[in-house]
N, C-alpha and C positions, 0 to 999 in steps of 0.2 A: 840234462833233461832226459828222462827215460822214455821208452817207446810209447807207453800208454799216454803219458802226458802230452806227447806230440800228436798221436793218432786220434785220441778220443775227441778233442775239439774239432779236428778236421773232419772226422766222421759225422759229427752233428752238423757242421757247416755244409758238408756234401749233401746230406739228406734234406736239409732245409732248402738249399738252392736248387736241388734236382726236382723236388716235389712241389714246392710252392710256386706255381706258375701264374703269371699275371693274366693269362687269357682264359683261365678256368671259369670265372664267373660269366663269360660271354662266349664260351666255346661253341655252343650250338648255333647261335645267331652269327658268330664270326664266320663260320664256314659258309653259311647261306649268303651272307653279305658279300663274300668274295665272289659269288656267282654260282655256287654249287646247288644242286637240288637236294631235297630231303632224302630221296632214294640214294643219291650218291653219298650223302652224309652217313646213312645207315651202313652202306657197303664199306665205307672207310673205317667205321667202328669195328666191323667184322674183321677187316684186314689187320687192324691194330691188335685185337684180341688174339687172332690166329698167330700173329708173329710172337706174341708173348708165350702162348701155350706151346708152340713148337720149339722155342729157344730157351724156355725157362730152365728146365733140368739140364740140358747139355751145357748151357753157359755156366751153371753152378758147378758141374763136374769139371769143366775146363778151368774154372777159377781154382779148384782144388788141385789141379795138375800143374798149371803154368804160373799160378800166383794170383791172389785176389786183387792186388793193385793194378795189374794189367787189365783185368776186366772192368775195374772201376774207371780207369783212364779211358778205356774204350767206350764206356757208357757216357762219360763226359764229352768225348769227341763226337759221338753220335748225336748227342743233344745239340751241340753247336751246329752240326750239319742240318739236322731236322728243322731247327729254328731259322737257320739261314734260308732254307727253301721257302718257308712261309714269309719271311721278311722281304724277300726279293722276287716272289712269284709274280709273273706278269698276269694281268687280267685281260679278258677279252676273248681269248681262245679257250673255249670250254673244254675241249679234249685235252689240250696241254695242261690246263689248270688242274683237271682231275688227275692226270698222270703225276703231276708234281705233288699234289696232296696225298695221293696213294703212296708215293715214295716216302713222304713225310711220316705217314702213319706206320709204315713198315719199319722205318728207322727208329721211330719213337718206341714201338713195341720191342725192337731189338735192344734199345738202350735200357728200357725197363728190365728186360730179362738179364742183361749183362750186369746191372747193378744189384739185382735181386739176390740176396744171400751173400754175395761177395763182400759188400761193404760191412755188413753186420759181422761176418766171419772174421774179417780183418780186425775190426774193433775189439771183438771179444777175445781173440787170440792175443791181441796186444796187452789186454789186462791179465790174461793167463801168464804171459811171458814175464810180467812184472810182479806176479804173485798177488794180483788185485782183482781176481775174478769175482770175489764177493761184492764188488762195487758195481756190477752190471745193472742191478735194479736202479741204482742212483743215476747211472748213465741214461737208462731208458726214461727215467723221470725228467732229466734235463732235456732229452731229445723231444719228449712230448710237449714240454713247455715251449721250446723254441719253435717247433713245427706249428703249434697252435698259433703262436704270435705271428709267425711268418704267413700262415694261411690267412689270418685276419687282415694283415696288411695287404697281401696280394689281392684278396677279394675286393677290398675297398678301392685300392688304387687301380686295379685292372678294370673294374666297372666304371670308375670315374673317368679315366683317360679315354675310354671308348665312347663316351657321351659328348658329342660336339656342342650341344647346347650348354652343358655344364662348363666345358672349357671356355666357351665364348663368354660366359658370365664371369669366370675367373679372370680372363684376359681383360674384360671391361673394368672389373674391380681394381686391377693392377694398373689401369691406364694404358694398356697395350692395344695398338691398332693392328690386329692380325685377322686374317680370314681363316676361319676354321670350319671345315665341313666334314661330313661322314666319310668321304673318301680319304681324308687326311688321317682321321683318328682310327680308321679301320685297322691300321698296323701298329698303333701305339702299344697295345698290350704285348704284341709279338716282339717289338723292338726291346721292350723292357725284359722280356723273358730271354731274348738272345743275349743280353748283357749278363743275366743270371747264368746262362749256359757257359759263357766264357769264364765266369768266376767259378763255376762248377768244375770245369776242366782244370783250371789252375789249382783248385783245392785237391782234386784227385792226384795231380802230379806231385803234390807236396806230401802225400802219404808215404809211409815207409812200411815195407813188407815185413811182418814178424817172421822169425825163423820157424820153420815147420819140420816136423818129424813124421815118419811113417808113410812117406810118399815114395813108393818104389818106382824105378825107371821102367818104362815099357818100350817095346820095339817101335811103335808108331803112336802118334798123338790120338788118332782115331781109336785105336785099340785101348789106349789108356783111358780115354774119356768114356768109352762104352763100358769098360770094366768098372770104372768109378760109379757110373749110373746104376749098374746092376748090383754092385756091392752095397750102395747106399739104400737102394730099394729093398734088398733083402734085410738089411739092418733094421729098417723101419718096420717091416712085417714081423721081424723076430723080437722087436722091443715094444711090448704092449703099451708101456708108458708113452713113448713117442707117438705110436699109432693113435692112441686115444686123444692125445693133444691135437694132432692134425685133424682128426674127425670132429673134435669140438670146434676147431677153426672153420672148417668148411660148412658145418651146420649153422653156426651163429653168423659168420661173416656174410654168407650168401644172401640171406633174407634182409639183413640191414643194408647191405650195399644195393640190393634191388630197390629198396625204398628210397635210398639216396638218389638213385638214378632217376626216379620219377617224382622227386620231392617238389619240383616246381609245379607239377600238375596238382600235387596235394595242397600247396600253398594257394593256388588259384581256387581249388575246391573249397577251402575254408575261408575264402573271400579276402585274400590279400592281393594287392595289386603288384604288378611286375616291378614297380619302382623300389620295393623294399626287399626284393629277393637277395640282392647283394648284402644288405644289412643282416638278413636272416642267416645267410651263408657264413658271414663273418662271425656272428654270434655262435653258430654251430662249431666253427673252428676253435673258438675259445674254450669250449667244453673240455677239450683235451688238456688245456693249460691248467684248469682248476681241478681236474681229476687225476693229474699226474702223481701227486703225493699220495693220494688214497690208493692208487694202483700199486705204488711201491710198498706201502705198508701192508696191503693185503698179500702181496707176493712174499714178503718177509715173515709174516705172522700167521698166515692161514694156509690150509692145504689146497691143492689143485681142485679137488672136488668142490670145496666150499667156494673158491673163487669163480669157477666156471658156473656154479649154481647161481651166483650173484649176477653174472652176465646173462644167464638164461632168464632170470626173473625180470631184470631191467628190460630185456628185449621183449618179453611177453607183455609186460605192462605197457610198454611203448606201442606195440602193435595193436593191443586192445584199444588204446586211446585213439590212435590214428584211424582205426576202423570205424570209430564213431563219427569221425569227420565233423567235429563241433566247430561252427563258425568262430573264427578268431582264437577261441580257447584251445582249439585242436593243436596249436603251436606248442603248448605245454608238453605234449606227449612226444615231441621230437627230442626233448632233453634226455629222457632215459635211453633212447636209442643212441644218441650221440655219446653218452657216457659209456654205454655198453660197448660201442665200437672202439672207444679209446682203451678201455680196460682189456678188451680182447687182444688187441695188438700187443699190448704190454705183456700179457700172460703167455702168449704164444712164443714171443721172443725169449722171455725169461726161462721158460721150461725147456724148450728145445735146445737152446744154447747150453743149458746146464747138463744135459745128458748125452750130447753127441761129442765125439772127439774131434780134434782139430783137422785130421786128415780128410774128413768127409763133411765138415761143417757146412760149407757153402752148398754142397749138393743136397744135403738134407733140407736146408732152408729153402732151396729151390723147389724141392718136392712139395713143401708146404705151400709155396706160391702157386704151383701148378694145380694142386688139389683144390685150392680156394677159387682159382679162376675157372676151373672146370665146373665146380659146384655153382658158382655165380652164373655161368653160361646156361647150365641146366635149369636153374630156377627162372632165369630170364625167358627161356623157351616155354616153360610151364605158364608163366605169367602172360606171355603173348597168346598162348593157346586158350587160357582162361578168358582173356578179354575178347578173343575171337568168338568163343562159344557164347559168351554173354551178349555180344553184339548180334550174333546170328539168331539168338532167341527172340529178337525183336525189341530189345531194351533200348536200342539207339534210334528207334523210330522218332519222327518229329514229335516234339513235346517231351521227350525223355532226355535226349542229348548224350553226347559221349561222356560228359562228367558223371552221369548216372552209372554208366558202365564202369568207369574207373572207381567210383565210390563203392559199387558192389564188389569189385575185385579186391578192394582193400579189406573187406570183411572176411576174406579167406586167409589173409596173412597170419593172424594169431593162431588159427586152428591148424594150418599147415605147419607152423613152427612147433606147436605143441606135439603134433604127431612125430615130427622129426626128432624132437628132444627125447621123447619116450623111446623111440628106436635107438637113439644114441645111447641113452641110459642102459638099455638092454644089451647093446653091443659092447659097451664099456664094461659092464658087469661080467660078461662072458670072457672078454679079453683079459681082464685083470683078476679073474677068479684065483683066489689064493694069494694074491699080491696086494698088500695093503698100502703100497707106495702112494697111490693117488689120494689116499685119505690122510696122509701125513704131510706135515710141512716139509717142503723140499729145502734142504740146507743150501743157502746161497754159496756159489763158488764150486758146486759139484761139477766135475768135468769128465767123469768116467763115461764111456759110451754105454755102459750097462747101468750106471748110476742107480737111481731108485727103482728102476725096472728089473733089477737083477732078482 
């Protein structure tokens, strides 16, 4: 068995186990049901995001220096620890509980940062080592399908095992005489995710590091990591193709992710009850399953400018539709947003991996993650400021309601996106002036750091 035959299935399994977590459909209420306040929950999210932002690029550079497998194993180990904290956290002492959850969020962010870029770099370099780099789009297609199926399963099962009434009905149907209450089911999604974490760690340990070239020895690890970060940053700035791809990612990803963050508010606005949110989330996860083959064909047959234009069009149509907030029918416009989100992830991975060399692959991919997280945070702050302004204008007075404020804020989404796309187009045209690479189909299997951007 050659290296890629071993590592590619393990890479897919790692991504699936690491990302499809059973507590996702009940994440917000899970923290509150443990005994935390909404304010504490908000602070924990900030801590999680801060950990990712601070560690994203350094962890990628470290992966390029000491080996990608080590960082992937670290990510798996951190996942086991973070889930163990939730699984065995004592209730009753509010201060201790918050401290445990804070540590959980920091470790979760560190795990995300450790895996980001490293797993993808190891998988792609395994294909390069075996002369199979042209198969990367097919690997991404397989990954999208498995991840979508896993998210579908995790959303349904996670929501189901959290519902004590549903479990009591199942137990009664099976003829079992057991007492099931909310305090018992509170940790069921966490226990399932802890099992996934152990499997994630086992998967990470089973990976094999591809041989790497071009990694020079340095006097100290700190010096080596810093130089790796600076070198990769300079490479991105000097490679217009890679820079424009990253700009496309932060432009499109931030607004779609913002909508996904507030999607439950949108479902309530268009008159769906909370009982179907899990089903909607599962359906959303399946969009990646059905769009995977289309994404691969577009990557293989169309140019980057064509493919990102499709993502932009789908996103704008979706945002226009959700801005209308049509009762029930408004759910239809979530579909183009979901498809755009899936296509975007595929294209970003395909194009960046094709043009960056092995020695700095994980670092460059981490820069991509950092840029997208910073953009998401910036858009989130703008959204919060917009809602505050609308509320201060008197729109949330009795008779209007907070839903009216939220509905009005949605009407800004398509026009904000249109402005950012026009700015992106202008910036891309300037950066790529005289360079036709973005308008040509990128040959699969390209591995030169200068590739089409030369």
